[in-house]
N, C-alpha and C positions, 0 to 999 in steps of 0.2 A: 503493497500499501506503501504511495504518494501522496507527503500533502504540500497541496503547493498555490499559489496565487491562483484566483477561478481567473476565466479571461472570460471574457460576451460569446466565443465558441461553445461556451460551457453550460450557461445557460437556457438550454433548452431544458436540459438532464437536472440543473436545479427548477427549476418550473414539473420534471414531470414528475420529482425526486416530489414537493412540495404538493404538488395535485391527491398527489395520495395520499398524504395527513392531509388533507386540508377534507377529501371526502368519506375519508374513511377513520381519522382519528380527532383525538378531541388535547395536543398537544397546541393546536392550534386551533382559535376558533373562528378564524372564517370559513366561514358554507361551501362558496363561493372562488372555484380555484380564480387567478388570476390566472394571465394569459403570459406569454410568451411575450409582449410586449411589453407586459405589464411587469412580469421578476425586471426584462434588461433593466426598466427605467428602476423599480428600485434595488438595483445593483449596482446597477449606477451613484442613486440619492448615497449611497454607503461611499463605494468606493473614490466619488469624488473627494469626498467630504473628508481625506485621508482616511478613516477608519479601513479597518481590514475586512475582504471575505477572502474564507478560503474552497478548498475540495480538497477529498478523500478520494482515490483514484485507483483502477490498479487496470487491470488488462481488459475488462468489463465495463469499464468505465469508469464515470459519478458512481461511487455509494456510499456520499453525503459529501455533506455544506454545512459549513459553519462562518456569522458570521461575530466581528462585532463593533456596535455603533455607539454614536453620544444617547445618553442613557434619556436625557430628554433636553431639548434646545436651549437652553437657559447658560447663559454664559455659567452663571454657577456651579454647573455637573462636569465644569470639561474633562476632569480626570473620572470620570463613572464612564461605563461604558455597561451596554449588556450585551447579553450574546444570545444570540438565536442558531440552533444545532438540529438539524432533519437530517433522517438517514435512510437510503433505500432497503426500501420493507425486508429485501432479503437476506441483506445482509445486516439486519436489527441483531446485537445482544456480539456482538465477533467482534466490537474496540473499536470500534471504526468513531461516532460522539465521542467518548473520553481521545479518543487522540486530537481531537479537530480543538474541545474542551482545552487540553495540555498546551495546541499549538498556539489555542486566543491567548492562555496567560500570561506566555512565553513573550511571544509579540510586546501583547498591551501590557505588558510590564516593562520590555526592552522602547518602550515607546513612551512608558514616565506617568501608564494613566494610574492613579491609586487604587481603583476600586473595580471592580463588577461585579451585576450583576443580574440574573437570572430569573424568568417573570415567567415559571412553567406550567400551561395550561391542564386542568386537573392536576387535583392529588391524589390520583390513583395512577399519576405516570410517572412511575417507581423504577422503572428506567432512567428517564430524567432526573430524579428526583439525587439514586442513588450515583451517577455518574458523578456530579454535582459534588454530591454528598463527598464522597469517593479521589477529589481534589482539593480537600477544603471546603467550600462553601459553607454554611453553616443557614438554617432555616432562619429569618427574618419572620414569617408570618400567613398564615392564607387567609386568603381574601371568604370568605365563603356567596360560593352562588352565586357567581359574577356573571355567570353567564348562560346562558340556552346552547346543546348545540346535540345532536339526537335524540330529544327528548328528555332531555335530562338536565339538570341544576348542574355544574358545574365549579369546579371550583381555580383560584390560580393560586400557585407557592408560588412566593419572592424568594431566595438564599442569596445568597452576599457573599462576595471572595476580596481579602484585602492585597494592592497588589505592589510589587517594590517596599514605600516604605509607609505604602499605606499611611493612615492620619495619625504617623509620625510627627510632622512635620507639613507645614506647607507652604507647596512647591514655589520656585524660583515663575 
Protein backbone atom coordinates (compact mmCIF):
# COMPACT_ATOMS: atom_id res chain seq x y z
CA UNK A 1 0.00 0.00 0.00
CA UNK A 2 1.30 3.41 -0.98
CA UNK A 3 0.06 6.57 0.72
CA UNK A 4 0.49 9.67 -1.39
CA UNK A 5 -1.03 13.05 -2.10
CA UNK A 6 -4.27 12.74 -4.02
CA UNK A 7 -4.47 14.16 -7.53
CA UNK A 8 -7.28 15.17 -9.84
CA UNK A 9 -6.95 11.74 -11.48
CA UNK A 10 -7.97 10.12 -8.15
CA UNK A 11 -11.22 12.05 -7.83
CA UNK A 12 -13.44 9.50 -9.64
CA UNK A 13 -12.23 6.73 -7.29
CA UNK A 14 -12.64 9.03 -4.29
CA UNK A 15 -16.19 9.83 -5.41
CA UNK A 16 -17.02 6.13 -5.82
CA UNK A 17 -15.75 5.29 -2.32
CA UNK A 18 -17.67 8.18 -0.79
CA UNK A 19 -20.84 7.40 -2.77
CA UNK A 20 -20.85 3.90 -1.28
CA UNK A 21 -20.61 5.36 2.24
CA UNK A 22 -23.37 7.87 1.50
CA UNK A 23 -25.71 5.19 0.17
CA UNK A 24 -24.93 2.41 2.66
CA UNK A 25 -23.29 3.88 5.77
CA UNK A 26 -23.84 6.26 8.63
CA UNK A 27 -20.30 7.64 8.84
CA UNK A 28 -21.55 10.54 6.73
CA UNK A 29 -24.92 12.18 7.12
CA UNK A 30 -25.17 13.02 3.43
CA UNK A 31 -28.03 11.16 1.80
CA UNK A 32 -27.35 11.82 -1.89
CA UNK A 33 -23.89 11.07 -3.31
CA UNK A 34 -22.14 14.10 -4.76
CA UNK A 35 -21.15 14.00 -8.41
CA UNK A 36 -17.56 13.60 -9.54
CA UNK A 37 -17.58 17.32 -10.34
CA UNK A 38 -18.74 18.18 -6.81
CA UNK A 39 -16.05 15.92 -5.30
CA UNK A 40 -13.46 17.66 -7.47
CA UNK A 41 -14.65 21.01 -6.11
CA UNK A 42 -14.40 19.69 -2.53
CA UNK A 43 -10.94 18.29 -3.23
CA UNK A 44 -9.73 21.65 -4.54
CA UNK A 45 -11.31 23.56 -1.67
CA UNK A 46 -9.10 21.53 0.69
CA UNK A 47 -5.82 21.43 -1.23
CA UNK A 48 -6.03 24.95 -2.65
CA UNK A 49 -6.16 26.23 0.93
CA UNK A 50 -2.93 24.47 1.87
CA UNK A 51 -4.43 21.45 3.59
CA UNK A 52 -3.69 17.80 2.87
CA UNK A 53 -5.69 15.19 0.94
CA UNK A 54 -4.17 11.71 0.71
CA UNK A 55 -5.03 8.43 -0.97
CA UNK A 56 -3.92 4.94 -0.07
CA UNK A 57 -3.48 2.85 -3.19
CA UNK A 58 -2.15 -0.47 -4.43
CA UNK A 59 -2.32 -2.40 -7.68
CA UNK A 60 -6.12 -2.64 -7.35
CA UNK A 61 -6.52 1.15 -7.25
CA UNK A 62 -7.47 3.62 -4.53
CA UNK A 63 -8.14 1.78 -1.26
CA UNK A 64 -9.21 4.81 0.71
CA UNK A 65 -8.67 8.49 1.20
CA UNK A 66 -8.25 10.94 4.00
CA UNK A 67 -7.79 14.63 4.40
CA UNK A 68 -7.63 17.36 6.94
CA UNK A 69 -9.08 20.82 6.59
CA UNK A 70 -9.37 23.77 8.92
CA UNK A 71 -11.85 22.90 11.67
CA UNK A 72 -13.79 26.15 11.26
CA UNK A 73 -13.34 29.17 9.01
CA UNK A 74 -12.58 31.79 11.67
CA UNK A 75 -8.91 32.69 12.03
CA UNK A 76 -8.78 31.68 15.70
CA UNK A 77 -9.09 28.05 14.51
CA UNK A 78 -6.03 28.28 12.23
CA UNK A 79 -4.05 25.69 14.22
CA UNK A 80 -6.91 23.20 14.48
CA UNK A 81 -7.97 20.81 11.72
CA UNK A 82 -10.64 18.17 11.26
CA UNK A 83 -9.80 14.86 9.63
CA UNK A 84 -12.04 12.80 7.35
CA UNK A 85 -11.31 9.21 6.34
CA UNK A 86 -13.18 6.86 4.00
CA UNK A 87 -12.09 3.35 3.02
CA UNK A 88 -13.20 1.19 0.12
CA UNK A 89 -15.72 -1.38 1.35
CA UNK A 90 -13.75 -4.49 0.31
CA UNK A 91 -10.66 -3.47 2.33
CA UNK A 92 -12.27 -2.18 5.53
CA UNK A 93 -10.63 -3.53 8.68
CA UNK A 94 -7.28 -4.08 7.00
CA UNK A 95 -5.41 -1.06 8.36
CA UNK A 96 -6.01 1.39 5.51
CA UNK A 97 -7.88 3.93 7.66
CA UNK A 98 -5.34 3.74 10.47
CA UNK A 99 -2.46 4.26 8.02
CA UNK A 100 -4.19 7.31 6.55
CA UNK A 101 -4.96 8.90 9.93
CA UNK A 102 -1.41 8.21 11.11
CA UNK A 103 0.03 9.96 8.05
CA UNK A 104 -2.35 12.91 8.49
CA UNK A 105 -1.13 13.26 12.09
CA UNK A 106 2.50 13.25 10.91
CA UNK A 107 1.84 15.84 8.19
CA UNK A 108 -0.27 18.05 10.44
CA UNK A 109 2.41 18.01 13.12
CA UNK A 110 5.10 18.86 10.56
CA UNK A 111 2.95 21.74 9.32
CA UNK A 112 2.85 23.25 12.83
CA UNK A 113 -0.78 22.43 13.54
CA UNK A 114 -1.72 21.91 17.19
CA UNK A 115 -5.04 20.04 17.36
CA UNK A 116 -6.82 17.48 15.20
CA UNK A 117 -10.54 16.85 15.63
CA UNK A 118 -12.44 13.79 14.45
CA UNK A 119 -16.18 14.32 14.00
CA UNK A 120 -17.48 10.77 13.61
CA UNK A 121 -20.94 10.04 12.32
CA UNK A 122 -22.86 7.45 14.32
CA UNK A 123 -21.82 6.36 17.79
CA UNK A 124 -22.06 2.77 16.49
CA UNK A 125 -19.13 3.49 14.14
CA UNK A 126 -16.77 1.44 16.32
CA UNK A 127 -14.21 1.06 13.51
CA UNK A 128 -13.55 4.78 13.18
CA UNK A 129 -13.78 5.40 16.92
CA UNK A 130 -11.32 2.56 17.55
CA UNK A 131 -8.84 3.71 14.90
CA UNK A 132 -8.82 7.23 16.29
CA UNK A 133 -8.49 6.02 19.91
CA UNK A 134 -5.58 3.76 18.93
CA UNK A 135 -3.77 6.81 17.54
CA UNK A 136 -4.13 8.93 20.67
CA UNK A 137 -7.47 10.67 20.11
CA UNK A 138 -9.57 11.18 23.22
CA UNK A 139 -13.33 11.17 23.43
CA UNK A 140 -14.58 14.73 23.84
CA UNK A 141 -18.28 14.09 23.68
CA UNK A 142 -21.29 12.69 21.94
CA UNK A 143 -24.02 14.84 20.46
CA UNK A 144 -27.11 12.68 20.78
CA UNK A 145 -29.65 12.24 18.00
CA UNK A 146 -28.33 15.03 15.78
CA UNK A 147 -29.15 13.44 12.42
CA UNK A 148 -31.66 11.09 10.87
CA UNK A 149 -30.60 8.60 8.21
CA UNK A 150 -32.05 5.24 7.18
CA UNK A 151 -35.05 5.91 9.40
CA UNK A 152 -33.18 6.25 12.68
CA UNK A 153 -31.61 8.91 14.85
CA UNK A 154 -27.82 9.12 14.72
CA UNK A 155 -25.32 10.52 17.20
CA UNK A 156 -22.13 12.43 16.40
CA UNK A 157 -18.98 11.49 18.30
CA UNK A 158 -16.22 14.06 18.72
CA UNK A 159 -12.63 13.02 19.42
CA UNK A 160 -9.52 15.18 19.71
CA UNK A 161 -5.75 14.75 19.60
CA UNK A 162 -2.98 17.23 20.27
CA UNK A 163 -0.34 17.63 17.59
CA UNK A 164 3.25 18.66 18.28
CA UNK A 165 3.36 20.95 21.30
CA UNK A 166 -0.43 21.04 21.49
CA UNK A 167 -1.49 23.82 23.83
CA UNK A 168 1.87 23.97 25.67
CA UNK A 169 2.48 27.41 24.16
CA UNK A 170 1.03 29.89 21.70
CA UNK A 171 2.40 29.44 18.17
CA UNK A 172 4.23 32.42 16.72
